[in-house]
C-alpha positions in Angstrom: 0.1 -0.3 0.0 1.6 3.3 -0.9 1.8 6.3 1.7 -1.0 8.4 0.4 -3.5 5.7 0.9 -2.1 4.8 4.1 -3.0 8.3 5.6 -6.2 8.7 3.7 -7.5 5.5 4.9 -6.2 5.9 8.7 -7.9 9.6 8.6 -11.2 8.5 7.4 -11.3 5.3 8.4 -10.1 5.4 11.8 -9.2 9.0 13.4 -12.3 11.0 12.2 -14.5 8.0 13.2 -13.3 8.1 16.6 -14.1 11.7 17.3 -17.1 11.3 15.6 -18.5 8.5 17.9 -16.9 9.5 20.8 -16.3 14.0 21.3 -19.4 15.5 20.5 -21.2 17.0 23.2 -25.2 17.1 21.4 -26.7 18.1 24.7 -24.4 21.2 25.8 -22.6 22.3 22.2 -18.9 21.8 21.7 -16.6 18.6 22.1 -15.3 16.6 25.1 -11.6 15.7 24.4 -10.7 14.0 27.7 -11.1 10.6 26.3 -9.2 7.5 26.9 -8.0 4.5 25.2 -11.3 3.5 23.9 -12.8 6.9 23.8 -14.7 7.0 27.2 -15.0 10.7 28.8 -12.9 10.9 31.6 -13.4 14.6 32.2 -16.0 17.3 31.0 -14.3 20.3 31.2 -13.3 22.0 27.6 -10.5 23.7 26.7 -11.0 26.6 24.3 -8.3 25.7 22.0 -9.1 22.7 21.5 -12.9 23.4 21.0 -11.7 25.4 18.1 -9.2 23.2 16.7 -11.9 20.4 16.6 -14.3 23.1 14.8 -11.3 24.1 12.2 -10.5 20.5 11.8 -14.2 19.2 10.3 -14.8 22.7 8.4 -11.5 22.0 7.2 -12.3 18.5 6.2 -15.9 19.8 4.7 -14.1 22.5 2.6 -11.0 20.2 1.5 -12.3 16.7 1.1 -15.9 16.2 1.3 -19.3 18.3 1.0 -20.1 15.7 4.0 -23.3 17.2 5.8 -22.7 15.8 9.1 -19.1 17.0 9.2 -20.5 20.7 8.6 -23.1 19.7 11.6 -20.5 18.7 13.8 -18.3 21.8 12.8 -21.0 23.7 13.2 -21.3 22.7 17.3 -18.1 24.0 18.2 -18.7 26.7 16.3 -22.1 27.6 18.3 -20.3 26.9 21.5 -17.2 29.1 21.0 -20.0 32.0 20.1 -21.5 31.7 23.0 -19.4 30.7 25.9 -15.8 31.1 24.1 -15.0 34.3 25.0 -15.0 37.6 27.7 -17.1 40.8 26.9 -13.8 42.0 24.9 -13.6 39.2 22.7 -10.6 37.7 24.3 -10.8 33.8 24.5 -11.0 31.8 27.8 -9.0 29.1 28.1 -11.3 26.4 29.8 -14.8 26.2 30.7 -17.3 23.7 32.5 -19.2 21.4 30.3 -21.9 23.3 30.0 -19.8 27.0 29.5 -19.5 28.6 32.4 -15.9 30.2 32.3 -13.0 28.4 34.5 -9.4 29.8 33.4 -9.1 33.5 31.9 -8.4 34.7 28.7 -4.3 34.5 29.9 -2.7 34.5 26.4 -3.9 34.5 22.9 -3.2 30.7 21.9 -7.4 30.4 22.4 -7.7 33.3 20.2 -5.9 32.0 17.0 -7.4 28.5 17.0 -10.8 30.4 17.5 -10.0 32.6 13.9 -9.1 29.8 12.4 -12.2 27.9 13.1 -14.4 30.5 12.4 -12.5 31.3 8.9 -12.9 27.7 7.7 -16.2 27.3 9.0 -17.5 30.4 7.3 -15.8 29.2 3.6 -18.0 26.0 4.4 -21.0 27.8 5.6 -21.2 30.9 3.7 -21.9 32.5 7.3 -21.0 36.4 7.1 -21.3 37.0 11.2 -18.8 33.9 11.5 -16.7 35.6 8.7 -16.6 39.0 10.5 -16.0 37.0 14.2 -12.5 35.2 12.3 -11.7 38.9 11.5 -11.8 40.7 14.8 -10.2 37.8 16.2 -7.1 38.0 13.7 -6.9 41.7 14.5 -7.7 41.5 18.6 -4.5 38.9 17.9 -2.7 41.2 16.3 -3.1 44.1 19.1 -1.8 41.8 22.0 1.2 40.7 20.0 3.7 42.7 21.9 2.0 41.5 25.0 0.2 38.4 24.5 -0.7 37.4 28.3 -1.5 41.4 29.1 -1.9 41.5 32.7 -1.7 37.8 33.4 2.2 38.0 32.5 4.3 36.8 35.2 7.8 37.8 34.1 9.4 41.5 35.0 11.0 43.6 32.5 14.2 42.8 33.9 14.9 40.2 30.7 12.8 40.8 27.9 13.0 37.4 26.0 10.8 37.4 23.2 8.9 34.2 22.3 8.7 32.2 19.2 5.1 30.6 19.2 3.2 33.6 17.5 5.4 34.4 15.1 5.3 30.5 14.1 1.7 30.6 14.5 0.8 33.3 12.9 2.8 32.2 9.6 -0.1 29.6 9.5 -3.0 31.7 10.7 -2.7 33.8 7.9 -2.9 31.6 5.5 -6.0 29.9 7.1 -7.5 33.4 7.1 -6.4 34.2 3.6 -10.2 34.3 2.2 -11.1 36.8 5.0 -8.3 39.1 5.1 -7.4 42.0 2.7 -4.6 41.0 0.4 -2.4 43.7 2.0 -2.6 42.6 5.3 -1.9 39.1 4.3 1.2 40.2 2.7 2.5 41.9 5.3 1.6 39.3 8.0 3.8 36.6 5.5 6.7 39.0 5.3 6.7 39.6 8.9 6.5 35.9 9.5 9.2 35.1 7.4 11.7 37.5 9.1 10.8 36.6 12.5 11.1 32.8 12.2 14.1 32.4 9.7 16.1 35.4 10.5 15.2 36.6 14.1 14.8 32.8 15.9 17.1 30.6 13.5 21.0 30.7 14.5 22.6 31.3 11.7 25.6 29.2 13.6 23.9 26.2 14.8 20.9 26.2 12.2 18.5 25.5 15.1 15.3 27.4 16.0 15.3 29.1 19.3 12.4 29.5 21.9 13.0 32.6 23.4 15.6 35.5 22.0 16.5 38.5 23.5 14.6 42.0 21.6 17.8 42.2 19.1 17.7 38.7 18.2 20.3 37.2 20.5 20.7 35.0 22.5 20.5 34.6 26.5 22.5 31.9 28.5 19.8 31.2 30.8 17.2 28.3 31.1 14.3 29.9 28.9 17.4 31.4 26.4 19.1 28.0 25.9 15.5 26.5 25.5 14.9 24.4 21.7 11.9 22.7 21.2 12.6 20.9 18.2 8.7 20.0 17.5 8.1 23.8 17.1 11.0 24.6 15.0 10.0 21.9 12.6 6.1 22.3 12.1 7.0 26.3 11.6 9.3 25.0 8.5 6.5 23.6 7.1 4.7 26.2 7.6 7.5 28.0 5.4 7.2 25.8 2.5 3.8 26.2 2.2 4.7 30.2 2.1 7.7 29.2 0.0 5.1 27.3 -3.0 2.8 30.3 -2.7 5.5 33.1 -3.3 7.4 30.9 -5.9 10.5 31.2 -3.5 12.9 28.3 -4.0 15.6 29.9 -1.7 12.8 29.9 1.3 11.9 26.2 0.4 15.3 24.9 0.6 16.6 26.5 3.5 13.5 25.3 5.6 14.3 22.1 4.2 18.2 21.8 5.4 16.7 23.6 8.8 14.3 20.3 9.3 17.2 18.3 8.6 19.4 19.8 10.8 16.9 19.9 13.8 16.8 16.8 13.0 19.9 15.4 13.4 20.5 17.3 16.4 17.3 16.3 18.6 17.0 12.6 17.5 17.5 10.0 20.3 20.3 8.1 18.9 19.9 5.4 22.1 16.0 4.9 21.8 14.9 6.8 18.8 12.4 9.3 18.4 12.6 12.9 19.0 13.4 14.8 22.4 10.2 17.3 23.3 12.8 19.6 24.7 16.6 20.5 24.7 19.2 22.6 26.2 21.0 24.6 23.0 24.1 24.1 25.5 23.6 20.7 26.6 22.8 21.2 30.3 20.0 19.7 32.1 16.7 21.5 30.6 14.1 22.9 33.4 11.4 20.7 31.7 11.1 17.5 33.6 9.2 16.2 30.5 12.4 17.0 28.1 12.8 13.1 26.9 9.1 12.4 26.6 8.2 11.2 22.8 5.1 13.2 21.6 2.8 12.5 19.3 2.6 16.0 17.6 6.2 16.2 17.3 6.3 13.2 15.3 3.2 14.1 13.1 4.4 17.7 12.2 8.1 16.4 11.4 6.4 13.7 9.0 4.1 16.5 7.6 7.2 18.7 7.4 9.2 16.2 5.5 6.6 14.8 3.4 6.4 18.9 2.0 10.0 19.0 1.8 10.3 15.8 -0.2 7.1 16.8 -2.8 9.0 19.8 -3.1 13.2 18.9 -3.4 13.0 15.3 -4.1 16.1 15.7 -1.4 16.9 11.5 -0.9 18.3 12.8 2.6 14.6 13.8 3.2 13.1 10.9 2.3 15.7 8.8 4.4 14.3 10.9 7.8 11.3 10.6 6.3 10.7 6.4 6.7 12.6 6.5 9.9 10.3 8.9 11.6 7.7 7.0 9.8 8.6 3.5 10.8 9.0 5.1 14.7 6.0 7.1 15.0 3.6 4.4 13.2 4.8 1.6 15.3 4.4 3.2 18.5 1.6 6.1 18.6 -0.7 4.1 16.4 -3.5 2.6 17.8 -5.2 0.5 14.8 -7.3 -1.8 17.9 -9.0 1.1 19.5 -8.1 4.3 16.9 -6.5 7.5 17.0 -2.9 7.6 18.7 -1.5 7.6 22.1 -0.3 11.1 22.9 3.0 10.5 24.9 5.4 7.8 25.3 8.5 7.6 27.6 11.9 8.1 26.6 12.3 4.2 25.3 8.9 4.5 23.5 6.4 3.1 26.0 3.2 4.3 26.2 3.4 6.7 28.9 -0.2 8.1 29.1 -3.2 5.9 27.7 -5.4 9.0 26.7 -6.3 9.7 23.2 -6.9 13.2 24.2 -6.6 15.7 27.4 -6.1 19.2 28.2 -3.4 19.5 25.6 -4.4 16.8 22.7 -7.7 16.8 20.7 -9.2 16.2 17.5 -6.3 18.4 15.8 -2.6 17.0 15.3 -3.1 13.7 14.0 -6.2 14.5 11.4 -4.3 17.5 10.2 -1.1 15.4 9.3 -3.1 12.8 8.2 -4.9 15.2 5.4 -1.3 17.2 4.8 0.5 13.9 4.5 -2.0 12.2 2.3 -2.2 15.0 0.1 1.6 15.3 -0.2 2.2 12.0 -1.2 -0.5 12.0 -3.6 1.4 14.5 -5.5 4.7 12.9 -4.8 3.4 9.6 -6.4 1.7 11.4 -9.7 5.2 12.8 -10.6 6.4 9.1 -10.0 
């Protein structure tokens, strides 16, 4: 069986049916994400960023795979919940709410907002709902207005060491493409240029070829826990966003630079003893502050498969294919659960299942289906050319 068929089949016959069957809250709206191995709900709290991610997933599938009315209804279930319970009076999105929508944790950063904006945009395309389209645009500009101080009054750090984080420029490089249908062309180009500069010039270290999680405002590194922090999965995921932008702009140099960065990060972050990609690393090899640094996570490996598939589609670089096969063999043999459906999220360093959940506070209906779709399409293109 070729790769495109494996990904398509897994997406449509395994992953999506798992979430359709177990996660929909028909009584209150929205989705349950805390699901055990077999899909039983073990906690009913709702995490707003995961609500947005799942509404995005089903809207995207409706737009790009099949005009399936069931998928549109599932998307609407999340969109309606987000509109009704997801945000405060200012339009900032909460982190979490109860099953029936009462706020639990305040809007302390803007990642909930980013995924709500993505969901609104895809759903507006799917449904033609003008109100949702306006809400996507409004949420996007609300994100931009908070870009220099994303946590607002919830920021814990003082001004003594002003490190700038990679997460926001990284997510903007994908968010702006997601919202292209609702934004003016000038706004799209401006944000794309900003993202390329930030990701490829500021956070990509010229000397090591690695992406740092935090830099000083002038782009230099600080010799501290946060200043030395590497998150290999983040860096690699950002590179497939850059490849998408490179394709859109017909920028071969950007595609090649992103491809080389993927290979450099993988060379640095692959666990030679047990296999798999480390979750966190210290750029100088000191003990990282994150105690979970050596765990192997589902999203890191899935985003790597997407990045490698896209890089190979664009470059046909044999080193990329070699790495793809290595990561594919590791990930599919350890995270995938064909018996019960979906993928496990968390392995220990040795590659054994650490938590047997299929969803929780951080894992929902997003990375697995998105990666299945992206890899399916990349390999479909690769196989057509061969």
